[in-house]
C-alpha positions as CSV (number, residue, x, y, z in Angstrom):
1,M,0.0,0.0,0.0
2,S,1.5,3.4,-1.0
3,N,1.6,6.4,1.3
4,K,-0.9,8.2,-0.9
5,T,-3.7,5.6,-0.1
6,N,-3.2,5.7,3.6
7,L,-6.4,3.7,4.1
8,K,-6.9,0.5,6.1
9,I,-10.0,-1.4,5.3
10,N,-11.3,-4.2,7.5
11,K,-14.5,-6.1,6.6
12,E,-16.5,-8.3,8.9
13,L,-19.7,-10.2,8.3
14,R,-22.0,-10.2,11.3
15,G,-24.9,-12.4,10.4
16,D,-26.4,-10.9,7.2
17,I,-24.7,-7.5,7.8
18,C,-21.4,-6.5,6.3
19,I,-19.4,-4.0,8.4
20,I,-16.7,-2.1,6.6
21,K,-14.3,-0.4,9.0
22,L,-12.2,2.4,7.5
23,N,-9.1,3.9,9.1
24,G,-7.1,6.7,7.5
25,S,-8.0,8.8,4.5
26,L,-10.7,8.0,1.9
27,N,-9.6,10.0,-1.1
28,A,-8.9,9.8,-4.8
29,Y,-6.1,7.4,-4.3
30,S,-7.8,5.1,-1.8
31,S,-11.4,5.2,-3.3
32,P,-10.9,2.4,-5.8
33,E,-9.8,0.0,-3.0
34,F,-12.8,1.0,-0.9
35,E,-15.1,0.6,-3.9
36,E,-13.9,-2.9,-4.5
37,E,-14.6,-3.9,-0.8
38,L,-18.0,-2.3,-1.0
39,K,-18.8,-4.3,-4.2
40,K,-17.7,-7.5,-2.4
41,C,-20.1,-6.7,0.5
42,I,-23.0,-5.9,-1.9
43,N,-22.5,-9.3,-3.5
44,E,-22.7,-11.0,-0.1
45,T,-25.4,-8.9,1.5
46,P,-27.1,-5.6,0.8
47,K,-27.1,-4.7,4.5
48,I,-24.0,-2.6,5.0
49,I,-22.6,-0.6,7.9
50,L,-19.7,1.8,7.3
51,D,-17.7,2.1,10.5
52,L,-16.1,5.5,10.2
53,K,-15.1,6.2,13.8
54,E,-11.4,6.0,12.9
55,L,-11.6,7.7,9.5
56,E,-9.5,10.8,9.4
57,Y,-10.5,12.3,6.1
58,I,-13.1,11.8,3.3
59,S,-13.0,13.5,0.0
60,S,-15.8,14.2,-2.4
61,I,-14.7,11.2,-4.4
62,G,-15.1,9.0,-1.3
63,L,-18.6,10.5,-0.7
64,G,-19.4,9.8,-4.3
65,V,-18.6,6.1,-4.0
66,I,-20.9,5.8,-1.0
67,I,-23.8,7.6,-2.7
68,G,-23.1,5.9,-6.0
69,Y,-24.0,2.5,-4.6
70,L,-26.9,3.5,-2.4
71,E,-29.7,3.1,-4.9
72,E,-28.4,-0.3,-6.0
73,I,-28.2,-1.5,-2.4
74,R,-31.7,-0.2,-1.6
75,E,-33.1,-1.9,-4.7
76,K,-31.7,-5.2,-3.3
77,G,-33.6,-4.6,-0.1
78,G,-30.7,-3.3,1.9
79,D,-29.2,0.0,3.0
80,I,-26.0,1.7,4.1
81,K,-25.8,2.8,7.7
82,I,-23.1,5.1,9.0
83,Y,-21.5,4.4,12.4
84,I,-19.5,7.4,13.3
85,E,-18.8,7.5,17.1
86,N,-16.8,10.4,18.4
87,N,-15.6,11.7,15.0
88,P,-16.9,15.3,14.8
89,V,-14.7,16.2,11.8
90,I,-16.1,13.4,9.5
91,K,-19.6,13.9,10.9
92,E,-19.5,17.5,10.0
93,I,-18.5,16.7,6.4
94,F,-21.5,14.4,6.1
95,E,-23.8,17.0,7.6
96,I,-22.5,19.8,5.3
97,T,-23.1,17.6,2.3
98,G,-26.6,16.6,3.3
99,F,-26.1,12.9,3.9
100,P,-28.1,12.7,7.1
101,K,-31.2,13.5,5.0
102,I,-30.8,10.3,2.9
103,M,-28.9,8.0,5.3
104,S,-29.0,6.9,8.9
105,F,-26.1,7.8,11.2
106,F,-25.4,6.1,14.5
107,E,-23.1,6.8,17.5
108,N,-23.3,3.2,18.6
109,L,-22.5,0.2,16.5
110,E,-25.1,-2.1,18.2
111,D,-27.8,0.5,17.4
112,A,-26.7,0.5,13.7
113,I,-26.9,-3.3,13.6
114,Q,-30.3,-3.3,15.4
115,S,-31.6,-0.8,12.8
116,F,-31.7,-3.6,10.2
């Protein structure tokens, strides 16, 4: 992994829910890797939680990847939930861009899981 990507991605299946944990920066360099993991999750289950509590930065390209798959996921009967405990910087980016109007945000992972 090059320094420009600076993103660690961990994926966990919990029942029929796919949890993708991101740590670092989701930007133009790391978005393709994130998109691949997101596609793998969609193929396994349309119920996805993005764990962003350790995300340090997200660019418009990263936001675009998330929004770009939302309709497909919902057509398959699933959704993307955002878990963003104690991360005011990333939460503010989502709020400024209007994401809370179209997606559910959670401060607790168990609440995000239960919301499915």
